[in-house]
MARTOR-423720 format. One record per residue: residue in three letters; x, y, z of N, C-alpha, C, O in turn. Coordinates in pm, whole numbers, plus 50000, padded with zeros to 5 digits. Layout:
MARTOR-423720
ALAXYZXYZXYZXYZ/...
END
This chain:
MARTOR-423720
MET952625423651499953945417751511954525415251373953825410551283/ASP955795418451356956525415151234956945400551246957815397251326/THR956325391851166956575377451181957995373651137958495363051174/TYR958625382351060959995379351016960995382451128961895374551154/THR960815393951194961755397751300961265393751438962025394251536/SER959965389451447959345385951575959295397751671959345395751793/LYS959205409851618959135421751701957735427751696957065427451593/ILE957305433151811956005439751819956085453251749956935461551783/VAL955215455551654955185468151581954195477851645954485489751658/ARG953015472851683951975481551735951025473251821950795461551793/VAL950485479351924949455473052006948155480751985948065492552019/ASP947165474051930945875480351904944945478452024944845467552080/LYS944295489152060943225488052157941995482452087941795484751967/VAL941175475252160939965469752100938745476252163938745479652281/ALA937725477852082936475483852129935715473852216935635462052184/THR935165478852325934365470352414933005476552442932265471852529/GLY932665486952368931425494252393930185487252342930245476052292/GLY929055494252354927775488952312927165496652198927865503552124/LYS925835495552184925155500752065925225515952054925115521251944/ASP925405522952166925445537552161926855543152150927055555352149/ASP927845534252143929235538752145929885539152007931045543151996/GLY929185535151903929745535351769931005526851761931035515551810/VAL932055532351697933305524951681934355529351783935535526351767/ARG933925536551887934875540951990935515529152061934895518652078/TYR936755530852103937435520352178937915525252314938685518352381/ASP937455537252357937905542752485936855541752595936865549552690/THR935925532152581934865530652680935225520752789934475519152886/VAL936345514252776936705503352865937165508653001937815519053009/SER936815501353107937295504453241938635497453263939125490353176/THR939205499653379940525493853408940445478753425941265471353370/ASN939465474353499939355459953529938335453653433937155452353465/VAL938805449853316937905445753208937285431953230936315428553163/LEU937835424153321937335410553339936545408553467936105397453496/ASP936355419153544935675417653673934245412653658933745405753746/HIS933575415953548932175412153530932015399153452930895394853424/CYS933125392853416933055380253341932995368253435933465368953549/VAL932415357353387932325345053466932905333553385933005334253263/ALA933275322953455933845311253389932785304053307931625303253347/SER933185298653193932315290553107933095278253064934135279452999/ASP932605266553100933355254153074932505244352996931285243653014/TYR933155236652908932475226052834933135212452854932545202252818/VAL934325212052911934995199452940934145191753042933765197453144/PRO933835179053016932855171853098933025173153248932045175353320/GLU934245171853297934435172053442934265185853503934225187353625/LEU934155196153417933995209853467932615215653442932335226853484/VAL931745208253375930405213153344929585214253471929475204653548/GLU929005225953492928195228153610926975219053609926235218653511/GLY926765211653716925645202453727925965188353682925175179253703/GLY927135186453620927545173153579926845168253453926095175653389/MET927105155853417926575149853296925235142953321924925139153434/ARG924445141453216923195133953226923485119353262924515113753223/THR922565113453334922765099553378921715089953322921745078053354/ASP920795094953240919695086553191919835082953043918875078452981/LEU921035084952986921255081952845921875068052833922965065452884/LYS921155059052764921605045252750922335043352617922135051052523/PRO923165033052609923985031052488923125028952363922065022852369/LEU923615034152252923025031852120924145026952030924995034751987/ASN924145014152001925275007851932924965005451785923855001951747/VAL925985007551702925915003851560926624990451547927844989551565/VAL925864980051517926394966351518926354960751376925314960851311/GLN927484955751329927564949151199928254935651219929464934451198/PRO927484925551261928094912651300928844905751187929734897751214/GLU928494908651062929174902350949930224911550886930784908350781/GLY930484922950951931464932350899930844942350803929644941850778/PRO931644951350748931114961650659930854956150519931374945550482/SER930044963450442929754959550304930704966250205930614963650085/PHE931604974750254932554981350165933904974450170934204966650260/ARG934714977650070936074972250063937024983350021936724990949929/VAL938164984250089939204993950055940464986450017940954978150095/SER940984989149899942194982449852943144992649791942765004049765/ASN944364988349769945384997249710945445010749781945625021149717/GLU945285010549911945385022150000944215031649993943835037450095/SER943615033549875942595043949865941435040649772940565049149752/LEU941395028749715940335024949624939165019249704939305009049772/VAL938015025849695936835022149773935785016249680935495021849574/GLU935225004749719934154998249644933014994949739933224988849844/TRP931804999149700930634997149786929364998649704929155008949640/GLN928504988449706927164989349648927174995749508926455005449483/LYS927984990249420928114994549281928935007349264929245011249152/TRP929285014049375930145025749368931615021549366931985011449427/ARG932415029349297933865027149295934545040749278934265047949182/PHE935445044149370936135057049363937405056449446937635046949521/ARG938215066749431939435067949511939335080149603938695090149571/VAL939975078849718940025089749815941435095649815942415088349832/GLY941535108649795942805115549805942845124249929941845125549999/PHE943985130149955944115139050071945285148450046946365144050007/ASN945055161450069946145171050054946055181650163945005183050226/PRO947125189250186947145198650298946085209650290945655214750393/ARG945675213350170944755224550156943295220350161942515226250236/GLU942915210350084941505206350073941095195550172939905193650195/GLY942045188550230941675176950309941325165450217942025163150118/ALA940255158150247939875146550168939245150850036938415160050032/THR939635144249929939085146549795938645133249737939155122649775/ILE937685133649645937135121549585937435121749435937255131949369/HIS937895110149381938365109549243937755097649168937465087249227/ASP937575099549038937185088848945935985081048998936075068949022/VAL934885087949017933685082049077932895074748968932545080648866/ARG932615062048993931865053948898930765046248970930915042049084/TYR929645044648900928545036648953928245025548854927895028048739/ASP928395013348900928165001548816928985002348687928524998448580/GLY930195007548699931105008448586930985021048504931835023648418/ARG929955029148528929735041248449930335053348520930205054848641/SER930985061848444931625073748499930575084048542929625086748468/VAL930765089948661929875100248713930625113348739930215123948692/LEU931725112448814932495124348850933975121748829934465110748857/HIS934685131748780936135130848772936785134248906937705127548950/ARG936285144948970936865149249097935815157149175935035164649117/LEU935805155349306934885162349395935665166949517936375159149579/SER935525179949550936325185149662935665197349722934775203449662/LEU936115200749842935775213449905936885223149869938045220949906/SER936545233749799937565242449742937995253749835939185256449849/GLU937035260249899937385271649983936275274650082935135270450065/MET936625281850184935675286850282936205300050337937375301050373/THR935345309950342935745322450405934765325850516933575322950507/VAL935295331950621934485335550738934715350350767935605353850845/PRO933925359150705934035373450734933175377250855932055372250871/TYR933705385950939932975390551057932355404151030932895412250955/GLY931205406551092930415418451064930545429551167929665438051177/ASP931615429651242931855440151341932775450651278933945447751254/PRO932275462851250933085472751179934065480551266934755489351215/ARG934145477551395935025485051484936465480051468936715468051480/PRO937405489051440938815484851428939285478451559938925483351666/PRO940075467751555940645461451435939795450051379940265442451294/PHE938545448751427937715437451386937305438151239936895428051181/HIS937425449951178937045451251037937955442950947937625440350831/ARG939105438751001940035430350923939815415550948940535407150894/LYS938845412251028938655398451075937955390250967936725390650954/GLN938725382950891938185374650783939155363050759940315365150723/ALA938675351050779939515339150760939185332450628938035332350585/PHE940205326950564940055317650452940625304350503941835301950496/ASP939725296050553940195284450629940965274350544941835267350596/PHE940665273550415941395264350329942655271050274943725265050274/GLY942515283450227943665290150169944675295050270945875294750244/ASP944205299650386945115304750489945685293550575946905292250590/GLY944795285550631945235275350727945465261750664946455255050695/GLY944555257650576944665244550514943865234150590944185230850705/ALA942815228950526941965218950592942735206250624942545200350730/GLY943605202050532944375189950556945335191350673945525181950750/ARG945955202950684946885205250794946175205950928946775203451032/ALA944885209450925944125210951049943275198751081942455199151173/ALA943445188051006942595176251023942855169451157943995168151202/ASN941755165051218941835157951346942305143551326942095137751220/ASN942935137951428943205123551435941975117251498941745118651619/LEU941185110351418939865105751460939965094051557940865085651547/GLU939015093551651939025083451756937915073351733936775077051703/LEU938255060551747937285049851731936185050951835936445052451955/GLY934935050351787933795050951877933385064951918932455066651996/CYS934075075051865933765089051901933345097151779932215102051772/ASP934255098451685933995106651567933215099151460932465105251385/CYS933375086151452932675077851354932235065151425932985059751507/LEU931035060351395930485048651462930305037151364930085039251245/GLY930395024951416930215012951335931525005951313932435006651397/VAL931634999051201932884992551162933645002451074933195005850964/ILE934775006951122935455018551064936725014450991937495005951038/LYS936935020650876938225019950807938825033850811938235043350761/TYR940015035150870940705047950876941755048950765942375038950727/LEU941925061050715942975063750619943955073850679943545083750741/ASP945235071250659946285080750700946635089650582946285086750467/ALA947335100650611947785109750505949265112550523949755113450636/ILE949955113950413951355117850415951425132950393951035137950288/MET951935139950492952055154450486953535158350484954405149750490/VAL953785171150476955155176250474955325185950590954525195050608/SER956375183950669956645192650783957225205950735957615206950618/PRO957285216250821957875229150781959315227950731959785236350655/SER960005217550775961385215650731961485207550603962585204850555/GLY960335203450548960325195950423960375180950439960485173650340/GLU960285176150563960335161750587958935155650578957955161950620/PRO958815143550524957495137050520957055132750660957845127650739/THR955775134850689955205130650816953895123350790953235125750690/VAL953535114550881952295106850868951245112750962951475113751083/SER950105116450907948965120850987948015108950999947405104750901/LYS947895103751120947145091451143945635094051151945185103951209/ASN944885085051090943425084451106942745097951076941905102451153/VAL943105104150965942505117150932941215115750852940455125250839/VAL940975103850797939725101150723939135088350777939845078550799/CYS937825088350799937145075950838936115072350733935445081150678/ILE935985059550706935005054350611934115044550686934605035350752/HIS932825046450676931905037450746930525038250682930255047050600/GLU929665028950720928285028650673927355033850782927635032550901/GLN926255039750739925255044050836923855042850776923675043550654/ASP922885040950863921495040250822920935054450811921175062750898/ASN920205057150704919625070450685918115069650668917525076750586/GLY917505060850746916055059950743915535052050624916265044350562/ILE914285054050593913635046750484914145051950350914165063950325/GLY914545042650265914995046150131913835047350033913735057149959/TRP912965037550034911715038249959910725028450019911105018350079/LYS909455031550002908405023050057907115025349979906835036349932/HIS906325014649967904975016149913904075005349971904474993749988/THR902855009450002901825000150047900744999349940900125009349905/ASN900544987549888899494985349788898194982649864897994971749918/PHE897314992749867896094991149946895174980549888894274975649956/ARG895394977049761894544966849700894884952849749894004944449767/THR896174950449771896624937149815897034936949962897354926450017/ASN897024948750024897444949850164898894945750183899264940450289/ARG899724948050082901124944150086902004956550095901884965850015/ALA902884956650193903824967750211905234963050181905644952250224/VAL905974971050107907384968350078908184980550122907864991750084/VAL909224978350201910024989350252911494985550248911864974250278/THR912324995150209913774993150204914455004550277914105016250258/ARG915415001250360916195011550429917205017950334917625011850235/SER917575030150364918595037150286919905036750364920035042750471/ARG920875029750308922195029250372923145038350296923085039250173/GLU924015045050369924985054050309926395049650342926665044150449/LEU927285052150249928715050850276929255064950300929075073850217/VAL929905066950413930365080150454931885080750450932565072250508/VAL932405090850383933845094050385933955107450456933545117750402/GLN934505107350576934415119050664935785123350715936665115150741/PHE935945136550729937095141950801936655153950881935665160450848/VAL937395157050986937055167751080938265176851094939395172051108/ILE938035189951090939155199151105938895208651222937745211951251/THR939955212851287939905223151390940765234751343941975233551330/LEU940115245951319940815257951278940545268751382939505275351381/ALA941515270351473941395279851583940185276351669940185266151737/ASN939155284651665938015282551754936965272951698936185267351775/TYR936925271151566935845263451506936285249251468937435246751434/GLU935295240251475935415226951416934465225951297933355231251300/TYR934925219151194934075216351079934145201451050935225195451045/VAL932985195551031932865181350998932405180550853931315185050819/PHE933245174750768932925173550626932735158850591933505150250633/ALA931685156050514931415142150477930925141350333930065149050291/TYR931485131950259930965127950128930145115350152930665105350202/LYS928855115650117927975104350146927415098650015926815105849935/PHE927615085649996927155078649876925965069849916926025062850017/ASP924905070149836923745061949870923505051149765924165050749662/GLN922535042449794922275030949707921395034349587921155025849501/ALA920905046849582920085051149469920885059749372920305066949292/GLY922215058949380923065065949285923325080449319923825087849235/GLY922995084749441923175098649480924435100949561924955091849626/VAL924925113249556926075117549635925685130249710925135139549652/THR925965130549838925665142049922926945147349983927775139650032/ILE927115160649979928235166950048927665173950169926855183150157/GLU928095169550285927565174850411928625182850485929775178550495/THR928235194550536929115202450620928415204850754927215207450759/ARG929195203850860928695206950994929675216551061930885214351060/ALA929135227051119929965236651192929665235451340928505235551381/THR930715234451420930585234051565931825240651624932535247851553/GLY932095238551750933235244951814932815256951897931695257451947/ILE933705266451911933475278051997933375290651911934255293251829/VAL932315298351930932165310751855933265320551898933715320552012/SER933685328851803934715338751832934095350251911933085355951869/VAL934695353652025934095363552115935095374552150936305372852138/VAL934545385852194935335397152244934685402252372933565398452405/ASN935385410752440934875416352565933855427352536933945434352436/ILE932875428752625931905439652617931695445252757931685437852855/ASP931535458352764931375465052892930135459952966929185455352904/PRO930165460853100929015455953179927715462853141927675475053122/GLY926635454853130925305460153109925005465152970923925470652947/LYS925935463552877925715468652741925355457452644925685445752667/THR924685461152535924435452152422925035458452298925385470252298/SER925135450452192925825455252072925065451151947924505440151942/PRO925035459851846924435455851718925325446551638924895441151536/TRP926545444651681927525436751605927625422351654928475414751609/GLY926745418651747926765405051799925785403551912924915411951933/ASN925925392551984925005389452094925815386352219926855379752214/VAL925325391252332925965388152460925545373952499924365371352524/VAL926495364852504926205350852530926565346752672926185335852717/ALA927275355052743927625353152883928065366652936928415375452856/PRO928075368753066928495381753119929865385953067930855378953086/GLY929895397553002931145402852949931605396552819932705399552772/VAL930775387852759931195380352641930285383752523929085380852526/LEU930855390052420930115393352298930555384052187931715384252146/ALA929625375952138929885367452021929505375251897928345379051879/GLN930485377751810930275386651695929525379751581929695367851556/ASN928695387551514927995382551395929015379751285929985387051268/HIS928765369151209929695365451103929005356051005927875351651027/GLN929695352950898929195343550797930225332550772931425334750784/HIS929715320850736930555309850688930125307350543928985303550519/LEU931015309350449930695307850307931595297150246932815298850238/PHE930985286250203931695274550152931585274050000930645279449941/CYS932555267649937932475264949793932965250849767934085247249802/ILE932105242849704932525229449662932785229649511932135236949436/ARG933725221649471934115220849330933685207349275934135196949323/ILE932815207549175932295195349113932845194448972932535202848887/ASP933645184348947934195182048813933475169848755933905158548779/PRO932385171948680931575160648635932235153048521933045158448445/ALA931875140448511932275132048397931125122548371931275110348386/ILE929995127948330928775120148312928925111548187928785116548075/ASP929195098848206929455089648094930565094848002930545092347882/GLY931525101948061932635107047982932955121448017932215127748091/PRO934055126847964934525140148004933815151847937933895163047987/ARG933135149547826932505160747753931055162047800930205153847766/ASN930795172447877929475174547936928975188647907929725197547867/THR927675190247927927025203247915926215205748041925645196548100/VAL926175218448083925405222248201924115228848155924115237648069/LEU922995224348213921695230248185921175237548307921375233148420/GLN920515248648284919715255248386918255251648360917705255048255/GLU917635244748454916245240548437915355247848536915665248448655/GLU914245253348486913305260648572911875256248543911525252848430/SER911075256348648909655253148636908875266148648908935272948750/LEU908135269748541907525282848531906025281648502905575271848442/PRO905255291648546903805291348517903555291648366904325297548289/LEU902505285248326902115284948184900845293148168899845290348233/PRO900875303348083899675311648065898465303248020898605293147952/ILE897315307948059896085301148016895935302347865896045313247808/SER895675290947804895485290547660894475279547629894565268547682/GLN893515282747545892515272647510893135260747439892565249747437/HIS894305262847383894945252147308895845243547397895875231347382/THR896565249847489897555242247567897265241647716897685232147782/ASN896555251547772896345251847917895015258347950894975268848013/PRO893905252147908892595258747923892155260548067891385269748096/TRP892625252248159892175253148298893205260048388892935262248506/GLY894345263648334895305271448410896155263848509896925269948584/ASN896045250648511896805242948610898165238348557899005233848636/GLY898385239248428899635234448372900805243748399900625255848418/TYR901985238148402903195246348408904235240248316904125228648276/GLN905245248148282906245243848185907615242448251907945249848343/VAL908375233048202909755230948247910665235348134910655229648025/ILE911455245548161912315251648059913775248348090914265251348199/SER914465242347995915885239148009916685247847914916375249147796/LYS917715253747970918555262847891920015258647905920525258348017/PRO920695255247797922115251547807922975263747838922735274647786/ILE923965261747923924935272147953926065270647851926745260447847/THR926245280847770927185279647658928545285947687929555281447633/THR928585296247771929855302647806930015303147957929025302948030/SER931235303648003931505303948147930835315948210930885327048157/GLN930195313748325929405324348389928995320148529929345309348577/TRP928235329048595927685326148726926165325748719925545331548630/LEU925575318948816924135318348835923845319448984924705316449067/ASP922655323649017922235323749157921055314349176920325311249082/ALA920875309949299919745301349332918435309049310918385321249324/SER917395301649276916085307849252914995298049295914435291049212/PRO914705297649424913685288049470912305290649412911505281449400/SER912015303149375910695306249320910485300049182909345298349139/THR911585296749113911475290148983912015275848987912155269348883/ASN912315270949108912855257349124914105255549038914295245048975/ARG914965265749035916145265048949917015253248987917425251749103/THR917295244748890918055232548909919215232548809919065236348693/ILE920365228148857921535227148771921705212548729921855203748814/LYS921665210148599921835196648546923145195748470923475204548390/MET923885185248495925125182348423924845170048338924625159148391/ILE924865171648206924425161048116925515157248017926465164747994/ASN925355145447960926145141347845925225141447724924395132547708/PRO925365151547637924425152747525924525141547423923655140247337/HIS925575133447430925785122747332925185109447376925125099947297/HIS924745108547504924175096147555922745099047599922515107047689/LEU921785092447535920375094547566919835083247650920195071547632/ASN918965086847743918295076747824917335068747737916545074647664/PRO917405055247742916555047247652915075048247684914255044647600/ILE914705052847802913295053847839912745067647806911755068947734/SER913395078047859912875091747842913325098147712912675107447664/GLY914425093447653914965099647535915765112247564916245118847471/LYS915905115747692916655127647730918125124147756918435112547781/PRO919005133947749920415131147780920575126447924919905131248014/VAL921475116847944921745112048079922425123148158923175131248103/GLY922165123548288922755134348365922635132548515922055122848564/TYR923195142148586923055143648731922645157948758922935166848678/LYS921995160348870921485173748899921685177149046921875168249130/PHE921645190149076921535194849214920795208049213920785215149113/MET920195211249325919495223949339920295232749434920425229349551/PRO920845244049386921615252649474920745258449585919655263449559/SER921235257749707920485263049821920465278349817921495284549790/PRO919325284349843919235299149840919735305349970919065313950029/THR920905301150015921465306650137922005320750111922315324349997/GLN922125328450217922575342250202924025342650156924875335150205/LEU924295351650062925645353450010926365364250091925845369050191/LEU927555368050046928395377350119927665390650141927115396550048/LEU927675395350266926965407550303927835420050296927315431150294/ALA929145418450293930035430050289929805438250163929455432750058/GLN929985451050173929805460050060930735456149944931885452349968/PRO930265456949819931065452349705932435458849693933385452549645/ASP932565471449736933855478149723934725476849847935755483449858/SER934315468549941935125466250061936225456250032936135448349938/ILE937265456750115938355447050101937835432950123938245423550054/VAL936915431450219936345418250248935705412250123935925400450093/ALA934925420150051934245415149932935205412749817935055403049743/LYS936185421549801937135419949692937985407449710938415401349612/ARG938235403549835939045391549862938265378649838938865368049822/ALA936945379549835936115367449825935075369149716933875368749743/GLN935525371149593934605372749480933765360249459932625361149411/PHE934295348649493933555336249473932265335949555931315329149518/ALA932235343449666931095343049758929975352449717929035354449795/HIS930035358149597929005367249549927885359949475926825365849453/HIS928095347349437927085340049360927045325449404928025320049456/HIS925895319049381925705305249427926355294849337926805284449385/VAL926405297449208926905287549112927825294349011927525305248961/TRP928925287848983929835292348877930065280548783930215269148829/ILE930075283048653930365272748552931595277348474931595288048414/THR932645269048476933885272548406934375260748324933955249348344/LYS935265263748232935915253248156937115248148236937855255848297/HIS937295235048235938405229148310939745234548261940005235548141/ARG940585237948357941955241748329942825235348436942545236748555/ASP943875228448396944745221548491945245231148599945665242248570/GLY945175226448724945665234248836944705244548889945035251748984/GLU943515245548830942545255648874941585249248975940515244448940/PHE942015249349101941255242649206940665252249309939735248449381/TRP941175264549319940895272749436939895283849403940205292849325/ALA938715283149461937665293049432938095307149468937715316649400/GLY938875308649574939305321849618940685325749571941265335549619/GLY941225318249477942585320749431943585312749513943285307949622/GLU944795311449457945795303149524946315309449652946545302549751/PHE946485322649652947085329449767946055338749831945735349349778/THR945555334549945944515342350015945055349650137944475359650178/ASN946135345050194946635350750319947045365450299947965368350222/GLN946365374450370946615388850364946435394650223947035404750188/SER945605388150144945345393150009944525405950013943835408750111/GLN944615413549907943805425549892942605423149800941585430049810/ARG942735413349713941635409749623941845395449575942945389949582/GLU940765389549526940825375949475941515376049339941085383149247/ILE942575368149326943335367349202943365352849154943705343849230/ASP943005350649029942995337348968942065327749042942325315749050/GLY940985333249094939945324949154938865321649052939055323348932/VAL937735316849102936685312449011936055324148936935595322548823/ALA936025335948998935465347548928936295351048805935745354348700/ASP937615350348817938475352948701938305342148595938315345048476/ALA938145329648640937945318748545936655320548466936615318348345/ALA935595324548536934315326648467934365338448372933705338448268/ALA935165348548408935255360748326935955358248192935895366848104/ARG936605346848175937275344048047936275342247933936625344047816/GLY935035338747968934035336847864934285324547778933935324447660/ASP934885314147836935185301947761933905294847717932865295947782/ASN933985287747608932905278847569932845267147667933855260547692/VAL931655264647722931515253647818930445243547772930045234947850/GLU929995244647650929005235247597929705223547532930565225347445/ASP929335211447576929965199247526931485199947545932255197247453/GLU931875203547666933275205347701933575198447833932685192947898/ASP934845198847872935265194448005934965205948100935765215248113/VAL933825205448167933345216648247933565213948396933725202548439/VAL933565224848473933625224148619932495232748674932275243848627/VAL931785227348773930695234648837931065237248982931465228049053/TRP930945249749025931285253749161929995257849232929225265849178/ASN929755252649350928535255849424928905262749556929665257349637/VAL928345274749575928615282649695927365282449783926245284449735/PHE927555280249910926455280750007927015285650138928235285950157/GLY926145289650229926675295450351925735295250468924575291250459/LEU926275299650578925565300850704925835314850758926975318250789/THR924785322950768924915335750836924665333450983923545330351025/HIS925715334851060925665330751201925575343051290926575349651319/ASN924375345951333924135356251433923955348951566922885343651593/PRO924995348651648925025339251762923865341051860923295351851875/ARG923555330151926922535329752030923175324852158924275319352154/VAL922525326552268923075322252397923355307152395924315302452457/GLU922505299752325922665285052320923925280652246924285268852252/ASP924605289752178925855286452110927055286852206928185284352164/TRP926825289952331927905291652427927805281252539926695278152583/PRO928935275852587930325278652549930835270552429931915273252379/VAL930065260852384930405253852259929095251952185928085248252245/MET929105254252055927845254951982927385241251932928195233251887/PRO926065238551940925525226751872925765228251722925795239351669/MET925945216951656926325217651514925225223751428924035221951454/GLU925655230951325924775236051219925135228351092926305227651054/LYS924125222451026924375213350914923795218750783922735224950781/HIS924535216150675924045219150540924425207550448925495201550464/GLU923545204450353923815193550260923555198050115922595205250087/VAL924425193550026924225195149883923975181249826924805172249843/HIS922865179449759922475166249707922685165849555922025173149481/ILE923575157349511923805155149367923115142049331923515131349377/ARG922085142849248921225131349222921185127949073921295136848989/PRO921015115049040920885111248899919605116948839918565117348903/ALA919715121448713918565126848641918525120348503919205124848410/ASP917725109848490917635101948368918975095048336919285092448220/PHE919735092148439920995084948420920745069848413921455062548344/PHE919725065148486919385050948491918065048348418917365057648379/ASP917735035548400916475032148333915395028148432914305024048392/ARG915675029148562914685026748666915285031548798916415036448801/ASN914545030148907915065033149040916265023949066916085011849074/PRO917475029449079918655020749096918695013549231919495004449250/ALA917835017649324917795010849454916705000149459916384995049567/LEU916134996849343915044987049341915504973249387914704965449440/ASP916794970349367917304957049403917904956549543918514946549580/VAL917744967249621918234967049759917254958849843916074962349849/PRO917704948149908916774939549982916194946650105916894954150173/GLY914924944050131914284949550250914434940050367913494933050403/GLN915604939650424915904930250531915444935550666915664947150699/ARG914814926950742914404930650877915624931750967916504923150964/ASN915674942151048916764943851142916474935851268915584939251346/LEU917224925051286916964915751396917444920851530917184914751633/SER918164932151529918604937951656917564947251716917694951251832/SER916544950651639915514959751689914644952651793914324940851779/ARG914274960151897913484954752008912384964552043912494976552016/LEU911304959252103910244967752153910684974452282911344968252365/ALA910314986952299910584993952424909664988252532908594983052501/PRO910074989052658909224983852767907834989952762907675002052748/GLY906814981252774905434985852773904844987352635903694991652622/SER905614983852529905114985452392904634972052337905094961452380/GLU903704972752243903214960952175903224963652025903174975151982/GLY903274952851946903164954451802904324948451728905454948651776/GLY904034943051608905084937251525905394923051565905674920251681/ASP905334913951469905614900051500907104897051494907564886851546/GLY907864905951430909314903851426909734892151341910844886951357/GLU908874887651250909194876251166909174880351019908494889850981/GLY909944872850938909954875350795910794887450760911394893850846/ASP910814890550628911554902350586910594914050564909384912650583/CYS911124925350527910304937350514909524937850384908884947950353/CYS909554927150308908774926650185907544917850201906804915750105/SER907314912550320906194903450336905224908350443904254901450475/GLY905484920150498904614925150604903294930250551903154932850431/SER902334931750640901034937150603900854950550672901704954850751/VAL899754957150641899424969850704898064968450768897464957750768/GLN897564979550824896274978950888895224973750791895154977750675/ALA894404964750842893404958550755892224967850727891564966650624/ALA891964977350821890814986150803890984994650678891975001950668/PRO890064994050584890215001750461890225016850485890705024250399/THR889715021450600889715035850628891145041050641891375052950623/THR892095032350672893465037150686894025041550551895025048550546/HIS893385037450444893815041350310892785050550244892845052850123/TRP891865055550322890875064950272890085059250154889795066250057/GLN889765046350165888975040050058887515038450097886745032150023/GLY887115043850211885745041950257885635029850347886595022350363/THR884475027950406884295017150503883335006450456883224995950520/LYS882665008750346881684999050300882314989150205882924992950105/GLU882164976350238882684966050150881754964250029880524964650043/ILE882354962149912881574960349790881814946349739882954942249717/GLU880754939149719880864925549667881314925949521881034935449448/THR881994915649481882524914949344881384915549242881514921849137/LYS880274909049273879174909149176878594923049158878124926549050/ASP878634931349269878144944949254879024953249165878544961749089/VAL880344950849173881264958049087881064954048942881064962448852/SER880894940948920880734935948782879494941748718879474944548598/SER878444943548798877194948448740877284962948696876474967648617/LYS878284970048750878414984248715879404986648603879554997948557/LEU880084976148558881084977848452880414978448315881094979848214/
END
């Protein structure tokens, strides 16, 4: 269709064949839907109805939340302080991140996402979405519902958007801020004193959800009490499907219901990290853990290994390397840790997820150069936010994206640098993804590396949760005191110390 004149230009037939039909599109019968069946996910239409044995699980904060939001977007929580932004393309963004007054990040955002499909039959060979550049995450943001999308004591943020006619509009409840428990934060049992100390890990979550056609994406920035930041992505919604002839299978996807072929595809994300580790002038290190050759002088028994750090001096790309534990460190070379003597910094380990599978000379690959590598390091340039370039809709190649920025060869040592992290999900659908898929989750963990002089969560109190109860028929736990005064099993075998008690005088005689 010509979108300017609203006239139909051409009607393409679509292929419905199987593995032996190649890219032919003339295998279809007249009645293409006769072999299809209904598939419903709306609760009142689900075959067999809903489960009836699930009891409520409530998040209760009787004294209210521990965070505070002021001046519309300034968030303060557990020594963290930052601002939340929102725009039509990226959705929620995080700015001026500080911990206990110290600068950590200038800006943190989700820059781009592309979803190329792996079905080469026309017209599916053109099927590739750029969800941020084409549709806009902010424009597709959900209006979040209390007690559904976020649990606990919730603070919602609205966004001011612009309508197609240029008028300002208010998008209600597009960001939710709340706290959640993330299990044990740290624990140790001193077997000598029989004393156990345990602290829970609480997170502050800044979350937004987008619906782009068939898919939902849940994005969350999570701040913890140990100085870490996690970027979490969840993919759910409905897989994109096409018709398939009765009784056939296809190499380009999986039959998830009669007549329904869910096509193979990839989700490739890019987050943009603009560090400000104790200031704007930072250096990026590539750190690897490598075997150390046997040497009578340095490694006579062969068990030692070496940690090699290499500064990145010019803008470039890197790939994940789990075999060498490749870690990306963002440091301030002018500020040294008083304990280790090393530069203060933050680090993350790029996930070795599969990168773009399309052939390098294909239009799909040329449009998404950012998806060819896991990490890009560039020098900051105002307005350079989009990994896939500013204009992605119907593009032929990536222009002014992160690949072009890296190709400039800028000096990035002791500079205002930007680090881009690419990760993805190769989604070869399964029957269980239909009619709506269970979420697929990925997390990027940005953690302090010699930024503090001790565990920053050491002062988090180990408070007993007084709402916890024993399940029927269970025994154990006195439910008294805090989590710093409990004991553990008295039997020394639980700590693998042996079963024979040794008198003090026997120990003294052997010293």
